[in-house]
N, C-alpha and C positions, 0 to 999 in steps of 0.2 A: 533407863531408856526403854521405850516401847517401840517395837517395829510395827508400822502400819502400811497399808497399801492404798494409794489414791484411787479414785474412780477411773483414772486413766491407766491404772496398772503399774504405777511407779511405787516402789518401796521407799519408805522414808522413816527416820527415827524421830521420836518426840520425847523430850525430857519433860515428863508431866510434872515433876517437882514434888510428888507425894504418892505414897503407896495407895491411898484410897482413889486417887485419880487414875493410877495405873489400872485399877479394876474397871473403870469406866471404858477403857479401850480394849476390853476383851470381847466387845460386841454390844448388842442391845437393840433398841427399837430404831426404826427409820434408817437414817444414813449410817448408823453404826452397825447395822445388821451385817454388812459385808465383812466386818472384822470378827464375827462370832468365832470364838475359840473354845468356849465352854459348852460343849455338846453333851458331855458325860461327867459323872462324878470324878472319874479318873482325870479328865482334862482339868477340872478344878483343883484336884490334888496336886497335879504337876505344876500348875500355876502358883499355888500356895507354897509348894516346896521351893520353887525358884525365887519367888519374891520375898519370902519370909525366912529363907535360909534354913529350911527344915528338911531332913532326909525324906524323900518321897515315900519310902516304905513305912514311915511313921505317921503319915497323914491318913486319918480314918474318916471317910466321907460316904454318904449315901445319897440317893436321889433327892431327898428332902433338903439336904444341904445345897445341892445345885440350884434348886428352885429359890431357896432363900438368898443365895449369893446373887442370882440374877435380879431378884426383887431389890436387894440392897444396891446393886449397880444402878438401877433406875432411880431409886431415891437419891443417890449421889449425883447422878446426871442432872436431875431436876434442881437439886439443892445448889449445886455449883453454879448453874445458869441463873437461878434466882438471885444468888449472891452477886454475881456479875451485873445483873440488871438492877441492883440497888435494894433488894429485899433479902430476907433470909429464907430458910427452908419453910415450906408450908407447915402448918401445925401437925398434919398427919405425917409428913416426912420427918419432922423434928422428933416426933414421938417414936417413929420407927428407928431412927438413929440412936436415940436415947435408950430404947429397949435393947437394941443389939449391943450397945456399948456397956450396958449394965451387967452383962454376963462376964464371967472370968475370961481374960484374954490369954494369949500364949505367954507362958511364964519363961523369961530368959534364965539361963544358967551359965555359970562360968565354964563348966565342963562340956566337953564335946557331946552332942552336936550343937550346943549353944542354947537350946530350948528344951523344956521338959517334954518328953514324948510319952505316949502318942499325942498327936494334935487332932482335936475334933473340929468339926465344922463350926460349932458354937464359938470355940476359942478363936478360930481364924476370922470369923465374921465380927466378933467383938474387937479384935485387933484392928480390923479395917474401919469399923464404926468409931472406935476411939480416935483413930487418926483423922477421920472426917470431922468429928466434934472439935478436936484440937485445931484443925485447919479452919473450919467455918466460924468458930467462936474465938479463935486466938489471934495473935499478932500477925499471922501470915494471911489472914482473910483479905485485906486490901490488895494482896498480890495475886489473888485468883483472877485470871484474865481469860478473855476469848481471843483467839487469833485475829490479828488486824486485817487479814485478807477477807474481803467482803464475801467470798464464796466458801469460806472455811469455818465450820462451827466448833472446831476443837478448842478445848479449854486446857489451861495449865496453871501451875503456880510459878510465878516469876521468882526464881531464886538468884537472879543476877544481883550483884552488889548494888548497882545503881537503881535497880527496879525499873529498868526501861526496856525490857524484852517485849517485843511486839508480835512475834511469829510463833506458831506452834513448832515449826521447824524451819530453820534458816535455809536448809537444803531444799525444802519444798516451797513453802509460801514466801519466805524471804527472797529466795531466788526469783520466783515468779514476779514479785513486785519490782525487783531490780530490772528484770527484762522489760516489764511494762514501762517503767520510768525511762529506760534507755530508748525504747521505741517512740515514746512521746517526745523525747528530746530530739531524736533524729527527724521526726515529722515536722518539728518546728524550726528546723534549720533552713 
């Protein structure tokens, strides 16, 4: 789950359905700028530690890793939206994802802490890129969706059994739709 704040200042949770989609909601360009949480390499290290279940003290990042993570985030945003719109990633975005995914990822281990440490920026970005490649080219690709609310640009992976999830967050957009439907119903009485 990712915690976001609406333009109206209301906090709401989004189940993005995928690790790589979680990265998209750390901030970005345009409307996503209000969610910016990756201001320093330490911010990125904390995010990686939390999402990838790695002890924060074992994540080794520098300023270059932060820039690369933000670049990957924009590649993901564009690629997810292009998939929803009926095409795939642009050739340059596909190349960027493939290049990041080609690096060694975070190696899992049975022993505590569950991954080989230390974790580098290259490994973390490779893990995210591999998740994106699997999502965009795998069986979950048709389940990449945009929120059905006309004023909400959020994307998510529909992990519901029936595949009929419509809203980024039932608590936000789903509820707003219910309120609008109720008002329309009341007006037509």
